[in-house]
N, C-alpha and C positions, 0 to 999 in steps of 0.2 A: 525398846525405848529409842524414839527418834531422835535426830539432832535438833539443836535449838532452832535452825532455819525451817525444819519441817514442822516443828510445833508452831512456828510464827505463822508459816502459810496455812496450816490446818486452822487455826484460830481465825485467820483473815477470811478463809472460805465460809467458815460457819457464821461469822459475823455478816458477810455479804448476803448469805442465804437468807438470815433472819431479816436482814433490812429489806429484801426483796419481797419477802412474805408480808412485812409490815406495810410497805407500799401498796401491794395488792390490796390489801384489806381496807387501806385509807381511801384508796381510788374507786372502790368498787361503788356503782351507782345505787342510791338508796331511794326508797319510796317514803311517802309521808309518815309511815308508822316506824321508820328506822330500818326496815328490813331490806334485803336485796332487792333491786328494782324488777317489779312484776311485768310492767309495760314500758315501752319506749316509743319515740316518734309520735307522740300525741299531737294532734293538730286539728285544724279546721279547714274545709274546703269550700270556697264560696266563690260567687260570681266576681267579686272583687276582693283580691287577697287581703285577707285580714281585716275585712269589714263585711257588714251586711245590714239590711233593713228589716225592721220589724215586719213580720209577714213572709218574709222570703225563707227559702229551704236551703240549708247547709248540711254538709256532711261532717260527722265526727268520726275520727279515725284514731286507732292505736294498735300497736302490735306488741305481742308478747315474745321476747327474745329467747332462743334457744329451746323452743317447744316446751316451756316450763308449764304451760298452762294447757290442759286438754281440751280438744274440740268439744263444744256444747256446754263447756262451763258458763253458769249464768253470771252475769255482770250487771251493775247498776251504774249508770253514768249520772253524775251530780253536777248540775251547771249551776254556777254561782257568778255574782258580781260583786266587786269592791265598791262600796258607797259609804262616804262619811266614816271611814274607819272600820266599817263592819262588812262581813259577807252576807249578801243578800241571796236566798235561795230562790233561783229562777225556775228550775225544773229538774225532774227526775225521769231517766228513760231506762228501761229494762233492755237488755241485750244479752248476747252470747258470743262466745269465742268461736271463730270459724277459721280453721287454717292458720292458727295462731294469730289471728287479727280480730279487731272490732271495726266495724264500718256501719253507721246507721245515720239515717236521714232524720233532720230535726227542723221544725219551723220556728223561727226566732220569735220570741215573746218579749215583752216588756215587763215592768213592775211599778206599781203605784208609788213606791218610795221615790222613783226619779221625777215625779211631778209635784212633791210637796215643795211649797214656797215659791212656785213659779219659775224656778231657775232653768238653766238649759245645760244639759250634760250629754257627753258621748261615753256612755258605760262601757267598761271593759270586761267582757265575759270570760270565764275560764271553766274547765271541767276536770274533774277527776275520775277514775275507773275503779270502782270497788268489787272485788272478788272475795270468795272465802278465805284466802290467804292474806289479804290486806287491800290497802287502798293505794292508788298511784300518787306520784306527784301532781301538781297543777299543770294543765296544758298551757301552751301559749295563749295570748289574749286575742279576743275578737271584738272589734269596735263595732257599736251597734247604734244605727240611725233610725229615725222615723219617717213618716210621710204623711201629706194631707191629701185626701180625696173627697171633694164635695160636689154633689150634682145638684143643679138648679132647674126648675122648670117654671113657666108662667101659669097663669091662671086658665089659660087656654090648653095646658097640658103639653106645650111645646117646650122642647129644650132651649135654654138661653145660650145657644151657640155663639162663641165669639166675644161674649161680654167680658170686659175686663173686671179684675177683681183685685184687692188688696189684702194681704194677710198681715196682721198686726201681732207682734209679740208683746209679751207682759213688760219687757224692757223698753218698749216704745219703738223699736225698730221695725220697719215694714219691707214686704216684699210683694211686687206687683207682678200679674200674670193674666193670661187670657184663657178663657174657658174653651174646651174643645168642641167639636161638633156635635157632642152628646150633652153638652152643658155642663161637663165636669171640669172642675178646677183641681189640678192635681200638681204638688210640689214634692220632691223627693230629697233624700239625704239630708234631712233636717236634724238637728240636735234634738233629743227628747225634751219635751216641755209642753207648755199651753199656748195656743194660738187662737186668734179671732180672724174670722174671714168675712168680708163684706164687699159690696159693690163698690167698684171705684168710679166716683163721679168726677168726669173730667169738666174742666171750666174753659169757657171760651176765652179768647183775648179780651173781650169787652168786659166780661165778668172779672178777670183778673185786674184789670185797670180800675174798674170801678171799686173793688176792694182796696186797691192800693190808695185810692183818693180818699175813700171813707177813713182809712187808718190815719192817712195824714191830717185830715180834718179833725179826727178824735185827738190826735197828739196836739195840735193847735188849739183846740178848745181847753185841753187840760192845762196847757201853758198859760192861757188867759185866766183860768180860774185861780192858780197859783198866784198870778200877779195881782188878782183883786183881793185875795186873803192877806197877802203881805201889805198891802197898802192900808188895810183897816186898822 
């Protein structure tokens, strides 16, 4: 039998070992299914860090720590976006693990849900990686924007190069621009939504002055009408 001090030291050592085991278990990274993490360093590689436009290509990347997943292991990448409290399914990609990593190229898509109600949104896309042993946590988010590209030619078949245009949003805000040498009006990095494009008709100084006088005359006539009605 040991001394009292030896027993105290042994008990303290046992307690410390148990505490360390508990900490290791609590701090172990977990996947979506609660198991030990299958993938880490999930991310997007895009032209502009953390953002992309519809139609652009991005890289989806993930790595499997510690060689836990064998080369050639099939995987499914599920891409979703949060919208109105729900996850919208955007796309699924089949992939495989090579050298403990996944790296696939994907062309950014949009979804009809973003256009309902005529609002303007910048959706945030995430992805998960699913293999036979489980599904990963969600990746960091990718902000997705849209673009407008509209070409115009005249009745003679020639492009309307240099013609000014105006794009109107459903909230009434407008954006002006000029068509390129091919007659194309292009605006990029727009929030997803609905837009109308039309020819921008520029007014001369004389037209502006004439409209101003007409408005003043109309206001004056309305004032006279109110006066005559009050006098009756």
